[in-house]
N, C-alpha and C positions, 0 to 999 in steps of 0.2 A: 446696281440698286436691287438686283435680285439678292444679292448677297446681304445687303442690309435688312430686307423684308426675312429672309429666311432665318438669319441670325436671331431677329427679333422674336419670331413665331416660336423656334425651338426653346429660346431662353425662356420666354413668356410661359410656354408648356411646362418646363421644367420647375420654374418657380411657382405656378399654379399647382403642380402635383406636390411639391415641398408643403406650400401653404395648406392644401387639404391635410396631409399629415400633420402638419404642426397643430392646426386648429381642432381637427376631430379625433385624433388618435391620442397624441402625446399629452394632452390633459393640461400642459404649462401655462395656457392662457388663462386658468382659472385661478391664477396667483394673484392674491390681492383682491379677488371678486368676493363680495360679501352679499348676504341677504336679508332683507327687511323680516323682521319677527313676525309683523302680520300685513302680509301682502294686500289683502283685500283692504283693510283700513287705510295703508298708504296709497292704493289705487282710486280710493274714493275722495280722498284730499286732493289728489293731482287733478281728477276729472272737475271736481268742484272749483279748483282755482287756478287751473292752466287752460284760458280760454281757447288759446291756438298751438298748433305744433309748433316746437322751436326749441332754444337753448333757454335753460332756466337758470336762474342763480340764486340761492338763499344764503345769507340776507340779500336783497336786490341792491344792485349799484346804485349807490345814493345820488349820483347825476342824473339817471335816468328816471327812477322810480319815485325819490324823494329828493327832490331838487332843494329842498330846504335845509337837507341835512349836510352837518360839515363832514369834512374829510375824516377828522377823529372821530366823530360818531359812527360814522360807517366801519371805520377800522375797529371800533371797538364790537360792534355788532358781529363782525368776521372772526374777531378773536374769541369772543364769547360762544359761539355757535348757537344752534346747529348750522352746520355749512352744508350746501350740495351744488354741485354743478353738473348738469346733465341735459340730455335731449330728452323732451317730454313729448308723447303724443297719444291723446286719449281717446281719439276715435278709430274705428276699425279700420286695417290696411290689410290689402291682398299681400301675403307673406309668400312671394314666390321665389323658392331656394334656386330653381335654374337661373332665373332672371338676375338675382342677386349674384350667383356666381359667375354669369356672363358679364356682368359690370366689373366685376372683379378681376376677370380675366382680361378685359380691356385695358383696364388700368395698368395692370402688368406687363401688357403688350405695350402700350405706349411708354411706360418706364423702360423696358427691353429696349425699344426702339432708341429713346433717347442715351441710354448707355452705350449702345452700340455705336451710334452716331458719335458720341464724343470719343469712344476708343479708336474709333476709325480716323480720328481727326489729329490724334496724338501718337508718338511714336514710344512703345514701349517693346524693347527689343525681345524679351523673354515672354513666354507663354505665362509662366507662374505670375509675373509681373502685371499682366494684363488681368488675370484672375484677381491678384491682390487689390487691383484698381477698383474692379467690380466689387469686392467684398468691402473696402473702403467707403465705397460711395453707399452701400447698404447701411453701414454704420454711421455715415454722415446723416443720411435721411433717419435713421433711427433717434439720433441724439438731436438733432433739430426738431423732428416731429414729435418726439416723445418726452423730452427732458423738460421742456416748457408746460406739459401738462401737470407735470409734478411740481415744479415750481410753483405755477401759479394757482392750480385747481386741486391740488392735494392727492392727485392720482398716486396710489402706493408704489414706492420703489420697486418692488417685486414684480408688479405688472409692467413697469417701465422697463426693467431690465431684460424681462422676458421678449418684450417687444422690441427692444434694440437687436437684442440676440438675432430672433428671428427674422428680422429684415438684414442683418449681416450674413446668416447662413442662406437666405432666400437668392441675395446677390452673389454671394461666392459660387453657389449653384450654378445660377445664371450665366456667372462670369465663366464657368466652363465652357460654356456653347459660345458666347460672345467673344472670348478670348481666341478660340478657334478660326472665327471668320474675320478677325480684327489683326491679322498678321502684318508685321510692320511694312510699311512703304517701303517698295524698293528704290524708287526714284519719283522725279517730282511729275514726271509724265504718267505714272502708273498710279492707280487708287483701288484700293479694296472695295469700293462701291461701285459696281460694275451692274 
């Protein structure tokens, strides 16, 4: 169990360090990001029309906001635009960067724990194979986590591809640590979880 905890912690630290570089120094997460020409006007419209924080869809889903609308009417509104899918908050919030980073690290720690546990349960004979399995897990997370955002909510492919690449690199790097701690089980009576 100590090896599981140590592997998870060290892998999460490495992934967290990469994420910091990826988001704060590389600038590639700006891909596909656009800015409103008049943020003050948009903020006023949001404040006046978004009564509570949450996800908003424009045009609104016909079954929720306008039950009398037909599917074809809703589809036509989606085709015609404007279209928006996003999280909206109009009231103040304490923007505490250390607390947000702590939550991010906790997420990476949980993911490292799960990936370490998974690799400890299967037999990859080579170190490279175990690292590749972690990278593939990152790629899998990127595809299932980000491609649907592009498919359904029109997130730009440039942003989606960066996010997929970022997760793949993150967990390849984390895999360098995890693979070290998840050497193949030698017999049925021994386990890497000690």
